C-alpha positions as CSV (number, residue, x, y, z in Angstrom):
1,X,-0.1,-0.1,0.0
2,X,2.8,2.3,1.0
3,X,4.6,1.6,-2.4
4,X,1.7,2.1,-4.1
5,X,1.1,5.6,-2.5
6,X,4.8,6.6,-3.3
7,X,4.2,5.7,-7.0
8,X,1.2,7.4,-7.4
9,X,3.0,10.5,-5.7
10,X,6.0,10.3,-8.7
11,X,3.6,9.9,-11.5
12,X,1.7,13.0,-10.1
13,X,4.9,14.8,-9.7
14,X,6.2,13.6,-13.1
15,X,2.8,14.9,-14.8
16,X,3.0,18.1,-13.2
17,X,6.5,19.0,-14.5
18,X,5.5,17.8,-17.7
19,X,2.5,20.3,-17.4
20,X,4.5,23.0,-16.5
21,X,7.2,22.3,-19.1
22,X,4.5,22.7,-22.2
23,X,1.6,24.9,-23.1
24,X,-1.2,25.4,-25.4
25,X,-3.1,28.3,-25.9
26,X,-6.1,29.3,-28.1
27,X,-6.2,33.3,-29.4
28,X,-7.9,35.3,-32.1
29,X,-8.8,38.3,-33.6
30,X,-12.2,39.3,-34.7
31,X,-12.1,42.8,-36.8
32,X,-15.1,44.2,-38.9
33,X,-15.0,47.6,-40.9
34,X,-17.7,49.2,-42.3
35,X,-16.3,51.8,-45.2
36,X,-17.8,53.7,-48.3
37,X,-15.6,54.0,-51.4
38,X,-16.4,57.0,-53.7
39,X,-18.8,55.7,-56.3
40,X,-19.3,52.5,-54.8
41,X,-22.1,51.2,-52.3
42,X,-21.1,51.0,-48.8
43,X,-19.4,47.7,-47.6
44,X,-18.8,45.6,-44.5
45,X,-15.2,44.3,-44.8
46,X,-13.4,41.6,-42.4
47,X,-10.0,42.7,-41.0
48,X,-9.9,46.5,-41.2
49,X,-6.4,46.8,-38.9
50,X,-6.2,43.0,-38.7
51,X,-7.2,40.1,-40.3
52,X,-9.9,38.1,-38.6
53,X,-8.4,34.8,-37.6
54,X,-8.6,31.9,-35.0
55,X,-5.1,30.3,-33.7
56,X,-3.6,27.8,-31.6
57,X,-0.3,28.0,-30.7
58,X,2.0,25.9,-28.0
59,X,5.6,25.3,-27.0
60,X,7.1,22.3,-24.9
61,X,10.5,22.9,-23.0
62,X,13.0,20.3,-24.3
63,X,15.5,21.3,-22.0
64,X,19.2,22.9,-22.2
65,X,17.4,26.1,-23.6
66,X,15.7,24.3,-26.4
67,X,12.1,24.6,-27.2
68,X,9.4,22.9,-29.9
69,X,6.8,25.7,-31.1
70,X,4.1,25.4,-33.0
71,X,1.5,27.4,-34.7
72,X,-1.9,26.8,-36.8
73,X,-3.9,30.2,-37.7
74,X,-6.9,30.0,-39.6
75,X,-8.3,32.9,-41.5
76,X,-12.0,33.9,-41.8
77,X,-14.1,36.6,-43.0
78,X,-16.2,37.9,-40.1
79,X,-18.8,39.7,-42.6
80,X,-19.8,36.3,-44.1
81,X,-18.6,33.7,-41.6
82,X,-16.5,32.0,-44.5
83,X,-12.8,31.0,-44.6
84,X,-10.8,33.4,-46.2
85,X,-9.2,31.0,-48.3
86,X,-11.5,28.2,-50.1
87,X,-10.2,25.0,-49.5
88,X,-7.4,26.1,-46.6
89,X,-8.1,25.3,-43.3
90,X,-4.9,27.1,-41.8
91,X,-4.3,29.6,-44.7
92,X,-2.7,32.4,-42.7
93,X,0.3,30.3,-41.2
94,X,0.9,26.6,-40.2
95,X,4.2,25.6,-38.8
96,X,6.5,23.7,-36.4
97,X,9.9,24.8,-35.3
98,X,12.8,24.8,-32.7
99,X,13.8,27.7,-30.6
100,X,17.0,28.3,-28.4
101,X,19.7,30.7,-27.9
102,X,20.5,30.2,-31.5
103,X,17.2,31.9,-32.7
104,X,14.2,30.1,-34.1
105,X,13.7,27.6,-37.1
106,X,10.2,27.3,-38.8
107,X,9.1,24.8,-41.1
108,X,5.5,25.4,-43.1
109,X,3.8,28.0,-44.0
110,X,4.3,31.7,-42.5
111,X,4.9,35.1,-43.1
112,X,8.0,36.0,-45.4
113,X,11.2,37.8,-43.6
114,X,9.8,40.7,-45.9
115,X,6.3,40.8,-44.6
116,X,7.5,40.7,-41.0
117,X,8.6,44.5,-41.3
118,X,6.8,45.5,-44.4
119,X,4.1,47.5,-42.4
120,X,5.7,48.3,-39.4
121,X,5.9,52.1,-40.3
122,X,2.5,52.5,-42.2
123,X,0.2,55.5,-40.6
124,X,-3.2,55.0,-39.6
125,X,-2.3,51.6,-38.3
126,X,-1.4,49.9,-41.3
127,X,-5.2,49.5,-42.1
128,X,-7.6,49.7,-45.1
129,X,-7.6,53.4,-44.2
130,X,-3.7,53.7,-45.0
131,X,-3.2,55.0,-48.3
132,X,0.0,52.7,-48.7
133,X,-2.5,49.8,-48.7
134,X,-4.1,51.3,-51.4
135,X,-1.3,52.9,-54.0
136,X,1.9,51.1,-52.9
137,X,3.4,48.9,-55.3
138,X,5.8,47.2,-52.9
139,X,2.7,45.4,-51.1
140,X,2.3,43.4,-54.0
141,X,4.5,40.7,-52.7
142,X,3.9,36.9,-51.8
143,X,3.7,37.2,-48.0
144,X,3.1,33.8,-46.8
145,X,4.2,31.0,-49.2
146,X,3.7,27.4,-48.6
147,X,6.5,25.0,-48.0
148,X,8.1,27.4,-46.5
149,X,11.5,27.6,-44.0
150,X,12.6,30.3,-41.8
151,X,15.3,31.3,-39.9
152,X,14.7,34.4,-37.3
153,X,18.0,35.3,-35.2
154,X,18.3,36.3,-31.8
155,X,18.7,40.1,-30.9
156,X,22.2,41.3,-30.5
157,X,21.9,44.8,-28.7
158,X,18.6,45.6,-30.2
159,X,19.7,44.1,-33.8
160,X,18.1,41.0,-35.2
161,X,17.5,39.5,-38.6
162,X,15.4,36.8,-40.6
163,X,15.9,34.7,-43.7
164,X,12.8,32.9,-45.6
165,X,12.7,30.6,-48.6
166,X,10.2,28.1,-50.2
167,X,10.7,24.7,-51.8
168,X,8.8,25.1,-55.2
169,X,7.4,21.5,-55.0
170,X,6.5,21.4,-58.6
171,X,4.8,24.9,-58.4
172,X,7.7,26.7,-60.5
173,X,7.1,29.5,-57.7
174,X,9.6,30.7,-55.0
175,X,10.1,33.5,-52.9
176,X,13.4,34.3,-51.3
177,X,13.6,36.9,-48.4
178,X,15.6,38.6,-45.6
179,X,15.5,41.7,-43.1
180,X,17.5,43.3,-40.8
181,X,16.1,45.6,-38.4
182,X,17.0,47.7,-35.0
183,X,14.8,48.2,-32.0
184,X,16.1,50.3,-28.9
185,X,14.4,52.7,-27.1
186,X,12.7,55.1,-29.1
187,X,14.2,54.1,-32.4
188,X,13.2,51.6,-34.9
189,X,14.8,50.9,-38.2
190,X,14.3,48.2,-40.8
191,X,15.4,47.0,-44.3
192,X,13.9,43.9,-46.1
193,X,14.4,42.5,-49.4
194,X,12.4,39.9,-51.3
195,X,12.3,37.9,-54.6
196,X,9.2,36.5,-56.1
197,X,10.7,34.3,-58.8
198,X,7.7,32.8,-61.3
199,X,7.4,31.3,-65.0
200,X,7.0,34.9,-66.1
201,X,10.4,36.3,-64.6
202,X,11.6,37.7,-61.2
203,X,9.9,40.5,-59.2
204,X,12.3,42.2,-56.6
205,X,11.1,44.2,-53.4
206,X,12.9,46.4,-51.2
207,X,11.5,48.2,-48.2
208,X,13.1,50.5,-45.7
209,X,11.2,52.0,-42.8
210,X,11.6,53.5,-39.5
211,X,10.4,55.3,-36.7
212,X,11.2,57.7,-33.8
213,X,9.0,57.9,-30.7
214,X,9.4,61.8,-29.4
215,X,6.8,61.1,-26.7
216,X,4.2,63.5,-27.7
217,X,4.4,61.9,-31.2
218,X,6.0,59.2,-32.8
219,X,7.3,59.9,-36.3
220,X,7.0,57.2,-39.2
221,X,8.8,56.8,-42.5
222,X,8.9,54.3,-45.5
223,X,10.4,53.4,-48.8
224,X,9.5,50.9,-51.0
225,X,11.2,50.0,-54.5
226,X,9.9,47.3,-57.0
227,X,11.6,45.9,-60.1
228,X,9.6,43.8,-62.5
229,X,11.8,43.5,-65.5
230,X,12.5,46.7,-66.9
231,X,9.6,48.2,-64.9
232,X,10.5,50.3,-61.6
233,X,8.4,51.6,-59.2
234,X,9.2,53.6,-56.1
235,X,7.2,54.3,-53.0
236,X,7.6,57.0,-50.1
237,X,5.6,57.8,-47.1
238,X,5.6,60.0,-43.9
239,X,3.4,60.2,-41.0
240,X,3.1,60.5,-36.9
241,X,1.0,58.7,-34.4
242,X,0.1,61.0,-32.0
243,X,-1.4,60.1,-28.6
244,X,-4.1,62.2,-27.5
245,X,-4.9,60.5,-24.1
246,X,-4.1,56.9,-22.5
247,X,-6.7,55.5,-25.0
248,X,-6.7,57.7,-27.7
249,X,-4.5,57.9,-30.8
250,X,-4.6,59.8,-33.9
251,X,-2.6,58.9,-36.8
252,X,-2.1,60.6,-40.2
253,X,0.2,60.1,-43.4
254,X,1.1,61.1,-46.5
255,X,2.2,58.3,-49.3
256,X,3.2,58.4,-53.1
257,X,4.1,55.9,-55.6
258,X,5.7,56.4,-59.1
259,X,6.1,54.1,-61.7
260,X,9.2,54.8,-64.3
261,X,7.4,56.7,-67.1
262,X,4.0,57.1,-65.6
263,X,2.2,59.8,-63.5
264,X,2.8,60.0,-59.6
265,X,-0.1,58.4,-57.7
266,X,-0.2,59.9,-53.9
267,X,-2.6,60.5,-51.1
268,X,-3.5,61.6,-47.6
269,X,-5.1,59.6,-44.7
270,X,-6.4,60.1,-41.2
271,X,-7.7,58.1,-38.7
272,X,-8.4,57.6,-34.6
273,X,-8.3,54.5,-32.8
274,X,-9.7,54.6,-29.2
275,X,-9.2,51.5,-26.8
276,X,-12.3,50.7,-24.7
277,X,-10.2,48.0,-23.2
278,X,-7.2,46.1,-23.3
279,X,-8.8,43.7,-26.0
280,X,-11.3,45.9,-27.9
281,X,-11.0,48.9,-30.0
282,X,-12.9,51.3,-32.2
283,X,-11.5,53.1,-35.1
284,X,-12.3,55.3,-38.2
285,X,-11.1,57.8,-40.6
286,X,-10.6,58.4,-44.4
287,X,-8.3,58.6,-47.0
288,X,-7.9,60.7,-50.3
289,X,-6.0,59.4,-53.3
290,X,-5.0,60.6,-56.8
291,X,-4.2,58.4,-60.0
292,X,-4.6,55.4,-57.9
293,X,-6.5,53.9,-55.0
294,X,-10.2,54.1,-54.3
295,X,-10.1,58.1,-54.9
296,X,-11.7,58.6,-51.5
297,X,-12.8,56.4,-48.4
298,X,-14.3,56.7,-45.0
299,X,-14.6,53.9,-42.8
300,X,-15.5,52.7,-39.2
301,X,-14.4,49.6,-37.4
302,X,-14.4,47.5,-34.3
303,X,-11.5,45.2,-33.4
304,X,-11.4,42.6,-30.7
305,X,-8.8,40.3,-29.7
306,X,-8.7,37.2,-27.2
């Protein structure tokens, strides 16, 4: 009897340690925006600021500083209740990986190293109200290719980097990317490069962005460049996020895009976001564009995370 009790105590202790060394969590974003473009009926669209999603993520401590990680992320349209990509269960991300002092390696479907910093300094919350997302050419890359391999380095004094690629596996298409970024105190700076290889030729994307937090405002700037054959497009943006209180932020910005030999496209955007709680935010604003985009757009949205 005493031996049985000891055995049970040992098993309970081992189970407790195993449970402490691994964890799985469920998370998600539900985001809907009502917007009106000039000459087009009003629309209710999913993902005004962040794509609506349901995700599962977990980690297991393997000892010696090594961890096994996984993430499964399903995108859906909150306005219709349908999945974001027909025929795909986890179309946003689906990967397994190992992390430690060396950084992290991921295998599966994940955002490219270019995408990691692409919208980091887009004014008006990198949303459907951001003029960059309406007129920039450098937003048209392959963002989360399948059959991917990704490596992220640890941070060295605020400097870190990442590399990503994917196997063709009969498709003939491949995306190779890298980024380097610095995050220290009020300063953020990042540079990224990606090449999308297709049967029709290579398209090369470059992104440089940065921000400086003055306290009373965060200054934002971005540069993009796209080369597809002999065609070259240059993108620029400037903006600021201005806190108007502990829960209210005003954001505004200007962006332009110039294809060689074509007229410059440009635009302005202005938006506000108010945090009702740590998980729920209401936002709204407008954008106005010239020679590209929706011409004018007004929108109001609600975002909830869990």
